[in-house]
N, C-alpha and C positions, 0 to 999 in steps of 0.2 A: 459796259463791256460793250466791247469791238468783239463782234462774231468772228470765230477763224471763215476764211471761205471755204473749209472742207465740214464745216458742220454738219449738215445732211447726212453724208461720207461716215462721219465715225459716228452719228445717231442707229446708225445701221449696223455697225457693231458695238452698239449698245452701251457706248459711252458713258460714263457721267462729268460732267466739266466743271472745271474750276477757272478761280481770274489768277491771273500774273499780270502783276501790275498794268492794272485797267483793260486786258488783253482776253479775251477768253481762249481755256488752253484742255485740252484730257485729262482730268487726274485719273481716269480707269478705266479700262473694259470690267469692270469688277472682280478682277481676279489678280490683287499688285506682288504676292509670290508668286505670280504663274510667269508676268511681267519681268520681274527684277529677275527672275531665271533665266526667261529670254536673251537679256541682254547679257550676264552671263557667261550664257552655254553654248547657247544658238545665236538668235539673231531677232534685233527687237525693233520695229518698225515705229517711228514717233514722226509726229508734226507738229514743225517746230516753225512755220508761217506765222505766229506772233513777237520773233524775234522781228528786232529791226534791221532793214537793209536799206544804206545809203550810199549811192555810188557819187566819187570827183569825178567830174571832167572837165577836159581842159589842157593847154600845154605846157602847164605850170602843174600839174595834180602830183606829177613823184615828188618835186622839189617843194612843193609846199607840204605834204602831210609829211613826209620826213621830218621838217620843224617843229612837228606837232606832235610827236609821238613818240614812245620811248625807243621805238625798234628801226632796224633800217631798211628802212622804203626803197630808195635810190638801189641796193644794193639786189634787190630783190629781180628773182630770174622770169621771163616773160610766162610763164604756166606757172608760180610760184606765189605762196603766200607768205606770211608772219602773224603771230600773237603779237599784242602790244597792249600797253598801257595808255593814255588820253589824260595829262597829270596837269594842274596847276602851276602857278610858278613861285608856289611854293613845292612843289612835290606833290600835293594831293590830290586822289584819283577820281577824276572826272568821269569815266569808263572806261572797259578795259575791251578791248573787239578784234576778230580776225581780220587781217588785209588782203583780196586777191590782187595781184596783177593781171586783169585784163586787158586784151589786146588794145582797147582805148579808150580805157576808164582804171580807174580804182574799187571795189567792191570792199563795202565795210560792213560786216555780221556786227551787231549788237544784241547786247540784251534787251527783251520786249520793254517796250515803253519809254526808250531814250532817244528816239530820230531827231525830237524837237530839241532838246538840248543837247545834244552832240551839234545840230547842226548850227544854233545859233554860237556853239563856242566856236568849230570852225570858222562861219563866218566873218565874225568877230576881227580873225586874222588877216582874212583874204584882203588886202589893200590893192597895189597895182596889177596881181595873180592874175593870170588867166585860170580860173576854177571856177566850175560850176558844182553845187552842189543839189543834188538828185535824190529825191524818196524813193525807190523803185521797190518797197514791200508791196504796194497796189498794183503790182503788174506781174512780180515773180512770186509765188512758193517757195519754201522751203520745208522739203523732207526728208528723215535722216536715218540709217541704219544701224545699227550699233550693237559689235558682239562680236566672236571669234567666227562667227560663219558669216558675215556681212559682206564678204570678196566674194561668195558664192552667189551670195544672193543679187546684188548690183551687175555680178557677170553674167548672169542667166537670164538676167532684162535685155540685157546688149544694147544700155542705152548709146552706150560709148564704142566706139572699137577696141582701144585698152583703155585699161585704169591705171590711175595715177600712183603711181606703187610708193612716194614721198610723202612725208603728212605734210599736209598745208599746199599740195601744187594738185590740180585740178586739169580735166580733159570736157573739151566742147564737143558737142556734134548739134546738127541740125537735125530735126523730126520733121517728118511734112505734116503739115497745119495744127502744128505746134510750135516751133519757133526751133530755137538757140534753148539748147538743156548744157548745162555743168555739171559737173559730179568732180567733188572734190576731196581728196583725202585728208577726211578728219577725225580720229580716233576721240571722242567727246569725253567719253570714259575711260580715257586712258588703257584701252585694250586694242581693238577695228575698228574702222569706222568712217562711212562716207556720209556728206550730204548733199543734195539733189535739189539744185535751183530749179526749176519750170517755172514754162510761162504761165499768166495766170488762166489760160484759156484753154490747155491741156490737162494742167493740175488734176481733175480728177481722174481722169483715164489715168494717166500716167502712175498715181496713187496705188488705182485697183491692182493694176498690175504690178506694182512693186511690191504692195503687201502678198500679193499670193505666191510673187520668187520667196519675200522671205517665211512664206508658211510653208515650202519644200521643201525649206530647211530645216526646218521642224523648228522657227521662231513663228512671232506673230504680235500684232498691234499691241503695242507699250504705252501708257501715258504718265506725265508726267509725278506722281508717287514715287512710281518704280523708277526713274530716271533719277530724281534727287536721292532714294535712300543711295543705287550703284554710285553716285558725284560723290556724297557725304563720304562713300568708303574708301574710293579713292582718293581722298584727302584736294579736291581742286575745287578751288573759291571760285565763288560767284558772286559780283557785281551788282551789290545793294541788295546783299544777305552777309557777306565773309569779308568783304571790303566796298567803303563808299568813299564819301571827298573827307572824312575825317583822318584816312591812312593812308601813307607813304607807298608806293607801288611793290621797296622792297621788303613792306613789314607782311606782306601777305605771300611773301613767297615767289615774287613773280620773277625773278632779276634772270634765271638760265632760260624759258621759255620768253620774256619779252622786252627786256632791256638789252640793248646794246651799247658796252662801254666803249666805242671806237667809231660811232657814227658821227662824231660832232655835236653840233648845238641844236638843243631844242629845248622849246617850254618848261622849264622845271629841270633841266641838265647838271643846274649847278650844283642843285642839291645831293640829287641822286651819285654824282659824282663827290659828293664832299662824304655821303655815309661809304662808300666805298673806300673810299680814302685813312678814314679817322674810325674805323670801327664798326661794328653791329649796331644793328635800330635796338632801341631799346626796347621793342616787344615783337614776337612774329607770330604768326598761324600756326595752328599746331593741329595731331590729328590725336583725337582724345578714345580712351573707351572709358565708358560710365559703366559704375556698379555702382548697385546697391539701393536703384534709382524706381520709382512705382510710375511718375509723369516724368514725360521730357524736359526739360529747360528750355526754356524761352531764350530767346534771340536779349543779350545783355548779362542773362544769370551770371553773379559772380565768380570767381576761380580762388581760392584763398590757399597758404600755406599760415600753420600757427594763427590765423584768426585776422590775417594782413591778406588784404587784396592783393592779388597779385595777375589779376587777369578778367575775360570773362569770356561765355559760350557766344559763338556764331550762328550756328545751327547745328542743330540734332535730329537724328533717326534711328528710329529701333528695325531692325532689318528684319524683312519680312517672314524670312523662313526661318532663321537660328534664332531670329529675335535679342540677337546682340543689342545692346544703345553704342552711336557711336555717335560723334560731337567736332564739329571746329572751331577754333576757338584761341584766341589771344594771348599767350602767356610772356611773362618779361622774361628778359636775356637768360637773369642767374637760375629759373627753375623751369628751362624748357629738354634738360635733357629727358632721353627718354626713357621709359619705365617711371618718373617723378611721377609721384601721387598725390594729387591734387584735391582738395574739399572744397566739395559744394553743400548748398543749405540741404539734401538730404539726399547726401547720395557721395561718392568720390569720382574724379577722373586720373586717368593712367595715359601720360605722354604714351606715344605709338612712336616706333620710328618712322 
């Protein structure tokens, strides 16, 4: 398992560690309920440096990536970004990603452990294009602040002169003896949030100051367990868990966030266009409330109606405070109406709006 650059920093905070796709992640700092509450009520600091980070360089980078992903890359503003899916010719997902248009490069922010897979896929289609792919994870760390008081924490630190106000927009400033720092407006849990990309040389110093600013807002350092609980509760799918190379992007509910139907051709575009033209996908990802269970269902647990399989669970969590059990799962289109009750092997699942 590859260790986080801030491993010792987290150890001093009494961190407990876990593995996410072969890369270390903080599981918690000993109080998952308090960490979950920070994400919901104040501000939660989380180290996301285990995520993959790739830059595209070269004169043709915009045109090239525009033809590879589902969203409009050429239409990005100079300080903007977007969420997109990378799909194959059959429109099956190979990754999701956040794309930021920087001054001289495109920054791709991906799930942990996907650098080689995505780099190989993109490189396959670079023929006569002036495009270079660079793994920048060794050079830049990524920490994030999520929650309703995240703005106050980031503003108090004064890393950049003004904060980006629109989602997936960014602001850059140079810090002496550290280098260029990028602050992205990135609400990862559906509320308020910011990602901060920091040169490795200054990662520990900036992370320490940022955590202090978060604590001044009543927040705290948070781990993966609390983050995942808040993510599942918000109904936000994660690649490799709730969507993978067996899924079409529209099945995972990515149409509004990740798909442009007016951008023109890209790999897999014809299939996605036909889905939109001729009707719904056969199954779609839904938020589920679980009842009557003593244990949470594992990924792949079947959902049934009258003894017939009509879907399956992808991820599940018991909320740290209320102990309510929630899940995400795929349900066939004829059974996806909110309020529909589905059967599990040892309980029931109700579809939420």
